[in-house]
C-alpha positions in Angstrom: 53.8 -93.8 -266.5 57.1 -95.4 -267.5 57.7 -99.1 -268.0 61.1 -100.8 -267.6 63.3 -100.6 -270.6 62.1 -97.2 -271.6 64.1 -94.1 -270.7 62.6 -91.8 -268.2 62.7 -88.2 -269.5 63.5 -86.8 -266.1 66.3 -89.2 -265.5 69.6 -87.4 -266.3 71.8 -90.3 -265.4 73.8 -92.0 -268.2 73.4 -95.8 -268.4 76.2 -97.9 -267.2 77.7 -99.8 -270.1 78.8 -102.6 -267.8 75.3 -103.2 -266.6 74.1 -105.6 -269.3 71.8 -107.7 -267.3 68.7 -108.7 -269.1 65.5 -108.2 -267.1 63.6 -111.2 -265.9 60.6 -111.8 -268.3 58.4 -112.6 -265.4 59.3 -109.2 -263.8 58.5 -107.5 -267.2 55.1 -109.1 -267.4 54.4 -108.2 -263.8 55.4 -104.6 -264.4 53.1 -104.5 -267.5 50.2 -105.9 -265.4 50.7 -103.4 -262.6 51.0 -100.6 -265.2 47.7 -101.6 -266.8 46.0 -101.8 -263.4 47.4 -98.3 -262.4 46.2 -96.9 -265.8 42.8 -98.4 -265.2 42.4 -96.5 -261.9 41.1 -92.9 -262.6 42.8 -91.6 -259.4 46.2 -92.6 -260.7 46.0 -92.5 -264.5 47.4 -89.0 -265.1 50.1 -89.1 -262.4 53.9 -89.3 -263.2 54.6 -92.7 -261.6 57.5 -94.9 -262.6 57.2 -98.7 -262.1 60.1 -101.1 -261.7 60.0 -104.7 -260.6 62.8 -106.8 -259.2 62.1 -110.4 -258.0 58.4 -109.7 -257.9 58.9 -106.6 -255.7 57.2 -103.6 -257.3 59.0 -100.3 -256.8 56.9 -97.2 -257.4 58.7 -93.8 -257.8 57.6 -90.4 -258.8 56.1 -87.2 -257.4 52.4 -87.2 -256.4 50.1 -86.3 -253.5 49.5 -88.5 -250.5 46.2 -89.9 -251.8 47.8 -90.9 -255.1 50.7 -92.5 -253.2 48.3 -94.6 -251.1 46.1 -95.5 -254.0 49.0 -96.6 -256.2 50.4 -98.7 -253.4 47.1 -100.3 -252.8 46.6 -101.1 -256.5 50.1 -102.5 -256.8 49.7 -104.7 -253.7 46.4 -106.0 -255.0 48.0 -107.1 -258.3 48.4 -110.8 -258.9 52.0 -112.1 -258.5 53.3 -109.1 -256.4 55.4 -110.3 -253.5 55.9 -106.8 -252.0 55.6 -103.1 -252.8 58.3 -100.4 -252.2 56.4 -97.2 -252.5 58.9 -94.4 -253.0 56.4 -91.8 -254.4 57.3 -88.4 -252.9 55.0 -85.5 -252.2 55.3 -82.5 -254.6 55.9 -80.0 -251.8 59.0 -81.8 -250.6 57.8 -82.7 -247.2 59.4 -85.8 -245.9 57.5 -89.1 -245.9 57.0 -91.3 -242.9 59.9 -93.4 -244.0 62.2 -90.4 -244.3 61.3 -89.3 -240.8 62.1 -92.8 -239.4 65.5 -92.9 -241.2 66.3 -89.4 -240.0 65.5 -90.5 -236.4 67.8 -93.5 -236.8 70.7 -91.3 -238.1 70.4 -88.9 -235.2 70.2 -91.6 -232.6 73.2 -91.6 -230.3 75.6 -94.5 -230.4 75.4 -96.7 -227.3 79.1 -96.5 -226.6 81.3 -94.0 -228.4 84.8 -94.9 -229.5 86.2 -92.8 -226.6 84.6 -95.1 -224.0 86.2 -98.2 -225.6 89.6 -96.5 -225.7 89.2 -95.5 -222.0 88.2 -99.0 -221.0 91.0 -100.5 -222.9 93.5 -98.2 -221.3 92.2 -99.0 -217.8 92.4 -102.7 -218.5 96.0 -102.5 -219.7 97.0 -100.5 -216.6 95.2 -103.0 -214.4 96.9 -106.0 -215.9 100.2 -104.3 -215.7 99.7 -103.6 -212.0 98.5 -107.2 -211.5 101.7 -108.6 -213.0 103.8 -106.3 -210.9 101.9 -107.4 -207.8 102.5 -111.1 -208.7 106.2 -110.8 -209.2 106.8 -108.4 -206.2 104.4 -109.6 -203.6 103.5 -113.2 -204.6 100.2 -114.9 -205.5 98.3 -114.0 -202.3 98.7 -110.3 -203.1 97.7 -111.0 -206.8 94.4 -112.7 -205.7 93.6 -109.8 -203.4 94.4 -107.3 -206.2 92.1 -109.2 -208.6 89.3 -109.0 -206.1 89.8 -105.3 -205.7 89.9 -104.8 -209.5 86.8 -106.8 -210.1 84.5 -105.1 -207.5 83.9 -101.8 -209.4 83.0 -103.5 -212.8 80.8 -106.0 -211.0 79.0 -103.3 -209.1 78.5 -101.3 -212.4 77.0 -104.3 -214.2 74.7 -105.1 -211.3 73.4 -101.5 -211.1 72.8 -101.5 -214.9 70.9 -104.8 -214.7 68.8 -103.5 -211.8 68.0 -100.3 -213.7 66.8 -102.2 -216.8 64.3 -104.1 -214.7 62.5 -100.9 -213.6 
């Protein structure tokens, strides 16, 4: 178990010399309290779990089984003064956690409208407005009103069918 302020032997990163923030004493006390409670639990005592606290949010990291992950999260949530728990304990075999599966699903989700659709719509609108201006100058306002009506029917029909499909 590693407390804030002590180097983690598995952490190969070098400290950032510009990061000179002093930890909040309340967060340090809370981290010590959570560490004591985790050490008191026989299911968690010998597991390599790292504890960090930021603004009363406990962050648990390390590698352990699912039962240890759940037990450590429950003990941390039950500690006095804890606002929330971010349980980032990973399984030893490298299988993704539920959170990783949710994030992977979000990354692979298709975008609602790709950039090509916006480019095509923009091009069509530019051409339509150009034709409308030509119609106004060549044929007069009556032809322009009729041209607007003709140009607005397809988008209105499209929006209406989308709205009807959502209701089903």
